[in-house]
N, C-alpha and C positions, 0 to 999 in steps of 0.2 A: 578479045573484043573489048571495046571501050565501055565505060559505065553507061553512056547514053544508049548504046546499042543493047545492053543488058536491060535497061529500063523499058525500052521499046518492046523487046521480046516479052517481058513479063506483062506488060499492058495488053499485048495481043493475046496472050494466053488467058488473061482474065476476061477479055471480051468474048473469046471463044467459049469459055465456061458459062458465061451468062447467056449467050445465044443458045447453047445446048439445053439449058434449063428452061428457057422460054419455049423451045420447040417441043418439049416433052408434052405428052397428052395431058390435058387438064383433068383434075380429079372430078368425079361425078359429085354434084352438089345434092345433099339431102334436104328434105323439106324442113323449113324453119317453123317450129311451133311457137305458140304464145309463151310457153315456159322458157324456151331458149331466149326469146326477146327480153323477158323480165330479168333473167339471170344476167344477160349481157349489159342490161341497162345499169346495174349497180357494180358488177364485177369489173368491167372495162371502163371505169371512169377515167377518161383521158383529159387532163386539163392542159389546154394550150395557153401560152402567154397571150394576153390581150394586146391589141395594136398600141394603144396608149397606156401601157402598163404602169400602174402607180407604185408598185413595190411596197405594199402595206402588209406587214406580217400579222398584226393583231388588230382587233376592232370590236365593234358591238353589233349584235344581231338583234333587231327589234322584231318581235312577232306579235302582230295584232290579230287575235282570233275572236271575231264577233260571232253572233248567232247566224249571220247571213253571208260572211266572207272571211277570207284569211289573207293577210298581207304580211310580207317579210321584207325587211330592209337591212342591208349590210352597210354599216358606217365605219369610218375610222374613229380614233380616239377623240377627235375634236367634234365629230358629229357630221362630217361631210359624207354624203351618200356615195357608196361605191357601186352598189347594184340593188335592184329591188324587183319584186314580182308580186303578183296577186293572182287569186283564182280566176278572175275574169281575163287576165292577160294570158293564162294558160288554157283558154277555151273551155272553162267550166261555166255552165249557165244555170241560173235558177237555184234550186235547192241543193245542187251538187256542189256549189261553191263553198258550202259550210262544212263539208265532210272532212274526215281525217285524211283520206287519200288525197284530196285536193291540196291539203296543207303539206303533205309529203312531196308532192310534185312541185308545188310552188317554191318550197324550200330548196329542192334540188336545182331548180331552174336558176334561182338567184345565187345559190351557193356556188354553182360552177363558174359563173361570171366573176364572183368575188375571188374565188381561188385562182382564176387566171390572172387577177391583179396582184397575186402573191399572198393573200390572206390564208393563214394556217390555223390560227386560234382566235377565240372570241368569247366575250361575255354574252349570254343570252338573256334578253329581257322580254318576259312574256307579259302580254297585256290583253285582258278581256277574258270572257267566260266560255269561248267557243270550243268545239271538239278538236281543233287542230293544234292545240298547245303541245301535247306529248308527242304527237307524230312529227311535229316540226323539229323537235330536239333530236329525236331518233334519226330523222333524215339527215340532219347535220352530222351526226356521228358516223352514219353509214357513208357519207361522202369522204370521211377521213379528216374532218376538221376537229381540232382539239377544243372541247368545251370546258373553259376554266371555271365558269360560275354561271348559275342559273338563278335569275332574280325575277320575282313576280312584282310587276309595277302596275297592277290593276288598280285604278283609283277607287278607294272605299270611302264613302261619305261618313263623317262623324255626326250623323243626323243633321245634315245641312238643310237644303231646301225640301219642300214637300214633294213626295214622289207622286207620279201620275197614278190615276186610278187603275185598279186591277183589270187585267184582260179577262174577258168572258169568252171562253171557247166552247 
């Protein structure tokens, strides 16, 4: 037999093997619990290349954690924004926007997009007094991003202008 006939016979065998596996009885699906969903969320982090991928390997992650909200921005070294997310964008409303869990979800949302553009490591700049500061850094590390430096850039006045009157609760 010639080489072309050998190749066609091999291709037919492959097609037959694939057809045999497709005709096999499908396995019974077990019920999916909430625990399985949470595990699969972090374990199977599959990063796909973005359509207009920018191929940026390192950059800056700005985390703004206020008392009412959490915003995360991924930038390159020059300051051009690659991806961003906020608690409101991730469907958190009201007092839930300022929680540590919201900061984790927001960071994962923006981080996946940034990693699809090729970002692997970054400097984290934390800004503000909110609850989402620590959980944002932990979420970054759980995504597999290398955190090279953590800097607190919260503005602190050196007794500048007069503070507003105290809140009475």
